[in-house]
N, CA, C and O atoms as a MOPAC input file, in Angstrom:
PM7 MOZYME 1SCF
protein

 N     49.20700 1   294.89000 1   -34.36800 1
 C     48.44500 1   293.29700 1   -34.45800 1
 C     47.06300 1   292.92200 1   -35.27800 1
 O     46.06900 1   292.70500 1   -34.58600 1
 N     46.97100 1   292.85500 1   -36.38300 1
 C     45.68700 1   292.39800 1   -36.64400 1
 C     45.23600 1   291.10700 1   -36.77500 1
 O     45.96500 1   290.11500 1   -36.80600 1
 N     43.96800 1   291.11500 1   -36.85600 1
 C     42.96700 1   290.41900 1   -36.37100 1
 C     41.72200 1   290.52300 1   -37.83400 1
 O     40.63400 1   291.03500 1   -38.09900 1
 N     42.63200 1   289.77800 1   -38.37200 1
 C     41.85300 1   289.47100 1   -39.71000 1
 C     42.08700 1   287.90500 1   -40.27900 1
 O     42.66500 1   287.47000 1   -41.27500 1
 N     41.37100 1   287.27300 1   -39.18600 1
 C     41.78700 1   285.34400 1   -39.29600 1
 C     43.37800 1   285.22900 1   -39.16800 1
 O     44.11500 1   285.64500 1   -38.27400 1
 N     43.71500 1   284.43600 1   -40.51000 1
 C     44.73300 1   284.47800 1   -40.46400 1
 C     46.02300 1   285.09700 1   -40.20600 1
 O     47.04900 1   284.44300 1   -40.01500 1
 N     45.95000 1   286.53800 1   -40.20300 1
 C     47.03500 1   287.41100 1   -40.89900 1
 C     46.95100 1   287.90100 1   -39.09600 1
 O     47.72600 1   288.83700 1   -38.90200 1
 N     46.09200 1   287.40800 1   -37.62800 1
 C     46.07200 1   287.38000 1   -36.95400 1
 C     46.69600 1   286.80800 1   -36.59400 1
 O     47.73300 1   287.34200 1   -36.20200 1
 N     46.58100 1   285.50400 1   -36.46200 1
 C     47.64400 1   284.21700 1   -36.06400 1
 C     49.17900 1   284.35200 1   -36.20800 1
 O     50.02900 1   283.94800 1   -35.41400 1
 N     49.40100 1   285.13100 1   -37.61200 1
 C     50.92400 1   285.31400 1   -38.13200 1
 C     51.21100 1   285.96000 1   -37.62500 1
 O     52.43700 1   285.88100 1   -37.69600 1
 N     50.89500 1   286.93900 1   -36.85200 1
 C     51.12800 1   288.37300 1   -35.99400 1
 C     51.42200 1   287.38200 1   -34.41500 1
 O     52.47800 1   287.48300 1   -33.79100 1
 N     50.74100 1   286.83800 1   -34.15800 1
 C     50.26300 1   286.84800 1   -32.87500 1
 C     51.72900 1   285.73500 1   -31.83100 1
 O     51.98900 1   285.90800 1   -30.64000 1
 N     52.50000 1   284.56000 1   -32.88300 1
 C     53.67400 1   284.12400 1   -32.32600 1
 C     55.23300 1   285.52500 1   -32.03400 1
 O     56.36300 1   285.41400 1   -31.55800 1
 N     54.70200 1   286.31900 1   -32.43100 1
 C     55.94300 1   287.32500 1   -32.32200 1
 C     55.43400 1   288.26400 1   -31.17200 1
 O     56.11400 1   289.21800 1   -30.79300 1
 N     54.30000 1   287.97900 1   -30.67200 1
 C     54.18900 1   288.23300 1   -29.44300 1
 C     54.26600 1   287.03600 1   -28.03200 1
 O     55.00200 1   286.76600 1   -27.08300 1
 N     52.70500 1   286.49200 1   -28.78800 1
 C     53.33600 1   284.89800 1   -28.03600 1
 C     53.04900 1   283.71100 1   -28.40800 1
 O     52.24600 1   283.55900 1   -29.32900 1
 N     53.53800 1   282.80400 1   -27.88500 1
 C     52.97800 1   281.72700 1   -28.83800 1
 C     51.89700 1   280.87300 1   -28.59400 1
 O     51.57100 1   280.43500 1   -27.49100 1
 N     51.08900 1   280.54800 1   -30.19100 1
 C     49.82900 1   280.02900 1   -29.63200 1
 C     48.61100 1   280.61700 1   -28.94000 1
 O     47.69100 1   279.88300 1   -28.58100 1

């Protein structure tokens, strides 16, 4: 997962919703 703001939120749903 990337913690680059938007990219972070785009990758989060893959593991956990919100």
